[in-house]
N, C-alpha and C positions, 0 to 999 in steps of 0.2 A: 599407507605409505605416502608421503609427502615430498613433493618436488622441492628442489631449491636450484635457483638460476645458477649458471655456470656448471652445472653438474658434468661431469667426467664422463657418463654414460650416454651423453647426447649424440647417438651416431647412426641409430637404425635407420636404414635406408628403405624406401618404398616397397622394393622386393622383398626384403626381410619381413616388413610389415605385412605383406600378403600372407607369406608362408608362415608367420606366426598365426595369422589371424585363421586361414585355413586348416590347420592342423588340429584345431579345438573341437571335439565332438559334441555338437549341439543335438544330437538326437534325442537327449532327454528333454530339452524344452520343447521339440518338435513333436513329442509324443502326443498320441491322442488322449483327449480327456478321460480321467479314470474317474473311478467312483470312491477314492480313497477318502480317509475322514478329512474335514476340513481343518485348518489350524486356526487359532485364535488372529482374526486379522485386525485387532486392536493392540496387538502387542508392538511395543517400542524398541525392540531387539532388531538390528541390523543383520540379516542372516547371509547377506554376501561376503562373498571373500576378499580379501584384498587386492585391489585391482592391479593387472598387469600392465603397466604404463608403458607405452612407445613412446620415444622422444625422436625427435627430427631436427636435422640441422637446418633444414629449410623453413624460413621464417613463414608459416601459413595465417597467422593472425597479427594482431598488432603489435608493436614493436615492444610495448612494455609487458606483455602477458608472456609466460612460459609458454615456449612452442612445442606443441604434441602434433605426433604425425597423424594424418587420415588414417583411417580406417575403412576399409572396404566391407560391402556386406559378404556373407558368406552364405545367404539363404535368399530365395525368393521372397519378395514381398507377400504374394499369395499363400507362401507356407507359413506364413505367421497365425493364418487361421486356424492351424492346427495345436498352436501351443497351448499348454495345458494352464488355466488358470484358475482353476476350482479351488485351489487351496487359499487364494486371496478373496474368493468369493464373486468371481467375476466370469464374464461371458464378452467373447470377441463377435461382434456384429459384422464387421469389414475390415478389410486389409487391401489396399491397393494403390499404385503409385498416382501422384498426382504434384502439379506444379503450384508453387506460391512465390511470387516477385522474382521468379526466374530459376528458382530453385527446386531440384526434384525431390519429393520425399516420399517413404512409404508410410501412408497413412492409415493408422488402425484405430479403429474404433470399437468402442463396447459399452457394457453397462452392468453396475453392480447390483447385488441382491436387493439393496435398498432402492434401486431404479435410477441411482445416479448416473448420469452418463460420462464418458471420457474418452479423450481424443491424444494417441501418441502419434508425433511426427518425428520420423527417422531419416536424416538426410542420406540420400543414394550414393553420393561421391563425395562429401567434404567433412565426413564427422570427425572430430579431433577429441574423440573420446570424454567428449562433457553431456552433461544433462542438465536440462533446465526446466522446471516447472513453474506454469505462470498461474498466478491468482486469480481469482476471480470478484468481481465488485459487487456490491449491492447486496440484496438477498440471492443473488446468483441464478440459476435457471439457465444459463447460456454458457458456451465455452468458447473462451477468448485466448487464443494462442501468441498474441501480440505482446512480446516483452516491453517492458516501460524501463525509464531510467537508464537507457542503453545508448543515447545519442554518439555515436563514434565509435561504437562498441563493434571492430571488425567480426570480432567472432559471432555477434549477433546477424549482422548486415549478410556477411557471407555465408549463413546457413550454417554453422558449424556445431550447433547444438543440436542434441533431441530434444525435441520440445514436448511438453503435455499439459493438460489440464483437464477438470473436471466441473460440471454444473453443479455438482453437490447436491443434487435432488431437490434444489431449491427452486423459487420463483418471486417475483416481484410481491405477490398478494401474501406471502408468507403462511397460506393456507397449509403448506406441507409439515409446519410445525405442531401439527396436532396428531401427525404421525411418528411414533417413537423412532422408528428405523430411519425415516428420513431427517428427522430432527438431530438424530446422532451423526448422519453423514454430514449432513450440512455444518454442524458443530466443529467436526474434525476428522471423521472416519476416511472419507471420501478423500480427502486431500492424501493420507496415508497410503490407502490403498491404490490411489494412482502413481504414487511414488513406487510401490513394489511392483506393479504391473508394467511401468515404463522399464523399470530396470531387468525384468525377467524377460521383456521383449529385446531389449538390447542385447542380452547374452544371445539370445535366439538369433537376432539378426547380423551381428557382427561377431559373435563368435568369442567374445571375452566381456569382462565385466566394464562398467564404466568406471572410468579414473577418478572424475570428480561430478558431486550433485550440487545444484544450485537451486533455491527458491527464489523468485522475483514477484512480491506482489504489492498491490496498493489498495486503498479503502479496505474493504473486507478481505481482499487479498492481503492485505498488510497484518490483518489479525490473523488470516490462514499462517502466514508466514511466522509470525510469533509463536503461534499455537504447535506449531511444528517443532521449535525448539523448546518449548516447554513439554510436550507429551511425547515426541518422538525425535530425540536429541541425536540419534543414528542417522535419520533420513537424509539429511543435507550437511555438506561440508559449510557453503555460505548460504546466508540468508538476507535477502533484502527486502525490508519491510517498509513501504512508503505509506503516508498518513493512515496509520491502522487504526481500523475500527475496533482497537484492542479491547476496549470497555465496552461492549456490545450491548449489555444490559442498560448501562445508563444513557450509551449513546442513541439509542432507539427509543427511548423514553422519555427521559429528564431533559435531554438535549433538544432532539427533533420536536417533541411535544410543546416544550417550552417556546420555543420560535414560533411555531405554528400558532398557538393560542396568543401568544403576545402580538401576532401580528392580524388579529382577526378581530372586526368588531361585533357589535351585539346584532348586527343583520347578517354577519357571514362574510362579510367583504374584507378585502385587505386594506390594512392603516396605511402602510408604505409600500408604494411601488416602485420600479426599477429606477425611473427617472427622477424621483425624489432622492433616492440613495446615493445618486449621483450628487447632488448637492451637499450632501453630508460628508461624503468623500472628499471632495475638494476642500472643504472647512477642515477637517481632519488633516489632510496632508498640510495644508497651510499652518495650523498650529504645531504640529508635530516634526515636520520632517526634517529640520535642522538638528533634532535633539541628538542625533548620531553623528554629528560632525560633517554632513554634507546634504545639501539640498539637490535630491535627484528623483525626488516622486517617491520613494520608497522608506519604509520604515524598517530599518536594520533589527530594531526589536521593538515589537509594539506595546510591549510593558511598560516602557519608558513614559507612553503617551497617557495622558490624563484629560483629554478632552472632555468638556461638558457640552453635550448636545443642547442645552437651553441658551448658550450663548448664541445659538443662531434662530432662536426661536421667533417667529413673526410678530412683531407689535400686535396688540389688541385690535380689532377691527381692521387689519391691514388688507388694502384692495389687492397688492400685488403680492403672491408668494413665491415667486419664481427663483428667488435667492434665500430664501429661508423655508424653516419648517414649521406646521401648526403645532398648536401644543399636544395634540393627540399623536402627531409623528414624533414629536420629541420624548413622549411617553413610552412609545413603541422602542423606538431605538436604544432608549435607556434599558430597557428590559433586555435587549438583545445584548447590549454589552457586559450587564451584571449578572445576567441569568438568575435562575431559582433561588430562593432561600425560604426554609423551614419557618413557618409562621410563629410558632411557638419558641424556638431558639434563635431565629434571626441567621442560623447558620446556612452556609452554601450548601447548596443540594448536588452541584457539579463542582469539576474540578476547575474548569474554566469554560468559558462560552466565545462568542464572535470576538476577533482581535481588531482593534484600529488599523484602520488601512485596508481592511477586507472588503468595506462597502460595493465595490462593483461588482463582487463576486456572488453578492445574495441573490440575484437575479436567477429565478430557475428552481430554487432551492427553497427558500421562506419567503421569498418577494417575488411576487409576480409582473409581468406587463401590465396588466389592467387591476382596476380594484375586483373585479369579478373573477379573475385568472385563479386557476388550480397552482397549489404550491406544494412540491414534492414532501416535505416535511410532514405533512398531515398524513400522507399516504404511508410513509416510511414508518413514523409512529405507530399508527393503527395497525399495521400488519405485524409489527413486532410485538405490540402489547397485548394484541388479540390472540396471537397464535405462538409466540415462540417464548418471551421472557419471564412469563408467568405460570405457575402449575396449574390454576384454574383459568379455564376459558369465561371471559366477562360477557359473550352474548354478542349477536349479531348487531344489537342496536347500540353498542359500545361507540362513545364519541370521545374526543379528547376534552370536552368539558367535564367528563366523568372521572377524569385523571387527577388523583391527589398528588400535588406537589409537596409533600412531606417526608420527613424520617420514617414515618411507618411505613411506607411505599417503599422506602430502600431495604427494609426488612424483608418484604416481599420478595425482592430480587436475589435474595440471598441464595435460594435453593437453587436456581437454574445458573448463576454465577460460576461454579466451578465446570459447567458443562459448555458454556458460549463465551465465557470472557477468557482473555490472553493476555493476563496482567501479574501471574505470579513472579516476584521479584526473585524466585531462586531458579538460575539459568545455569546451575552448578553442573549438571549432568551434560548440558550441552558446552559448556566450557570444557569438562574434562574430555570430551570426545574431540576436541579440537575444533569447534564450530567457529564461525565468524559469523557476527550479527551487524549490519548496518541498517541505522534508522535514520528516515527522512522524511521531513515535513514542510509543507508551504506555510508560510506565516499567514497568508490572506486565505486559508482555507475555510471556506463557509460550512462544510459537511461535518468535519471532526475538529475540534479545537485542538491546535498544536500543542496547548498546554497539557493534555492528556500524555501526549508522546513526552514531553519532558518532565512529568511526573512520572511516568514509569521508569525514564532514565535515571531519576534522582532515588527512586526506589530501589532499583538494583545496584547503584552505588551504596546507598546506605547498606543494603542486604550483604553485598558480596565484597565490598573495598572498592575505592577507588583504582588502584595498581593492578589488582585482578580483574576488574571490569576493563580496563584500559587494554587488555591482551586481548579482548574479543569483542567488543562492543565500539560503536561510533554513532554519533546522531548529528545530522546535518539539516539546519534550518534556514529555508529558502526565501529572503525577503520578497513581498509582493508577488507570490507565486500561490496559485489557486489550489484546487483539490486533484493531487496526481498530477498537475502541470498546468501550462497557460498563464496566462496573468500578466500585471504591469511588468512584475521582476523578470529577469532571465531565467526560463524555466527549462530548456533543455539541458541535460545532465547526463553524463555516463558514470553510473554507479557499479556496472559491470565488469570493466576494466579494473579498477581497485580491488573489487573484490576477487578478482582472479589472482590479480599480483599477492592480494593478502593470505590466500588459501593456498597458492601454488608455489609462492616464492617465499612467504613469512616477509614480506612487507607489507608494514602497515599503511593504511591510507592517510594521507595529510590533507592539504587543499585541494578541493574539486573545483575545476572550472565549469560555470554554469554561462547559457548563452540565451539569445533570443531564438526561437525553433526555426529553422529553414524553412520548414512546410507551414502553412496557414490551416490544415487540415487538424480536425478536432482527434484525438488520440480517445481509442477506447480503453486504455490500460485503466483499470481502477474502477471505470466508470458504470452507472445502470445498463442495465439492457433496454429498459424502457425509453422511447423516444418521444419528442415533441415536447408541449408546456410541461415543467415540472420534473424534467428528466435530470436536472441538476449539472448540467455540461456548462462548463464555462463558456458564458454567454458573450464577453466581449474580447478584443483583441486589441487593447491599447497597449502600445509598446513604450518602454520607458524614453522619456524626451531628452534631447541632448541639453544639458545645463546651458552652454555656452551659446547656443542658437538663439533661445529664447523664441522660436518663431511657431511652436507647439507642432513641427513636423516632426514623424516619428523615426528615431534613428534605424538605419539598415541592420546594425548588428551591434549587440550588446554584448559584452564579456564581464563576468564578474565572478571572482573566487569565494567559495565559501568554504568556511573552516569548522573543525569538530567544534561541537559546542562545548563550553560557553564562548568561546572564541568568535569573534566577528572579524569581517573584512573591513579595514581602515583605509579610508583615502590617503594618500602620501601627501596629499597636499597643492598638486599641479598637474596638468596633463587631463586629457578627455576622462570624463568620468564614466563614459561606456566602455572603456579600456582595463581588461582585468591586471594589465601590467602596472597601474598606477594605483594598485592596491597592496596591502600587508596584513599581516595578522596582526589585530587588537585587541585589547583587553576585554574581557566582558564588559557590556555597559549596565547590565542588570545582575545584581549578585543575590536576591532574596530568594529563599526556597519557595516552594510552591504553596500557596495559604492553606489552612485547615479547612477541610471539607468533610462533610458527613460520612462520605463512602470513601475515605482516604485507605481505610483497612482492606478494603478489595485488593489493594495492591501487595499484601502481605502472603508469603508463601500459603499455597494450597493444595491440596490433593484433587485433581480435574476428576469430574465423574465421565462415565462412558456414554450414559444417554439420560 
């Protein structure tokens, strides 16, 4: 059942809500665990019945979203310890009330047979019949219940969602990949099981089905998001996938491996460090900033830029290199931009590498602060190559110098591709189920090339047709934004509200307003659990400068609309460039399709494997 705004049945009062909720028999869900045969936990069939949606005349959420009446619990939090989850292959280890940001939740924790942990947070007082599952970044191994891309969402701020997440039996060292059950849990199974678990706990706690279910993830959480649409099209009504690591096998081998090797000299030291990357960034912006019609420090579409790093190479025997790059640095950064090619054919081995304008984001990922500093790309690539993406374990002594950047290595990725990758261009079952998908990516993302997300969008369009795709999918690209947020561009964005509108009232999203974040704190959304050097967290907080001032002072607030790809925000020609009101929808600046590369067929439809 789908809601439409203005429905004549929007009249149920709180008293009636409680009466309906308390009349539902939940004894079955609170029964003691039985020894009944377990059902197939990899099934993609949604076994829940149609939700009994309760409407309200009281606006409890944002004005733009459909208003659903709050539903009160019909059971005590501690009673959930007795909910039978054996059919899902799960065990509850704790159930107790807890406070988070001033909101009281019933927190339920447990573990699946694969050893993957999970947590479900059920609001005690303000549940408006919605469920949101939050994705996990990196190689996971931690549970993060902080929704992203939700700046301004009243439903998130007010604690109206049941929230859940899983650690997917993962870990940053990747060694879990040697275990078949844990590998399957990480690839897809734990996320699906968490959805099943949360929905059963919702029935037990509130006495009714969830009305609408959403998934919100970034980085590997973005991969998990698209994986759900491919494998389990009935799990979620709306899916938000940010900076998706969907081409996992390439992302964590050819991409990060190439960046790490390209920035390592014969002595094992870094070639380019963070301070030197800033010199390059200034030169790139100077050369390409005006190509989008406005000089604002951002590249609306970096594909327009053809900057040649050799133009800022230091003169031979130069004594001062404070404003130029050495020949070794020029060679390294050129490799960053171009990516690896097959030596035999000369063809690209990746769909896209580092984008012009992303230089300040490289620090902590594949560029260190010092010449001897550790870089995340090395650790990421080794963890995936040794334990996850290949059938054969290469041994403890394997290094990235042993990795063969060639077409033959792509063939070795094909075995685990149907397990780990989430790039099948056939989303017909998700579309048939009524699902909605919003993809988003920062143009200055150093971890995952936005060109991969564009290539996936193009593959969907080619496979399903532009008109059909437009019924259920949108792609938004954010200029100057790093991995899952932060950056020079305005990165605060609310995709939750437009997703609710799309799912619950059939109002498709249009322009989305972005702004500079109100908080200077780092978000954990989509990020690796690892901290310190090499964590890959956005290191700089340089804000978009006001063009008119020329003073170099940071603007206090910047707002900018982003439009569904391939449209871009076009400056109207007058007014403050930091004010979204002075922009309108512009025609695409770049119209070429993704270049040919040797792994392009990975985006063709395929049958996912279970383990």
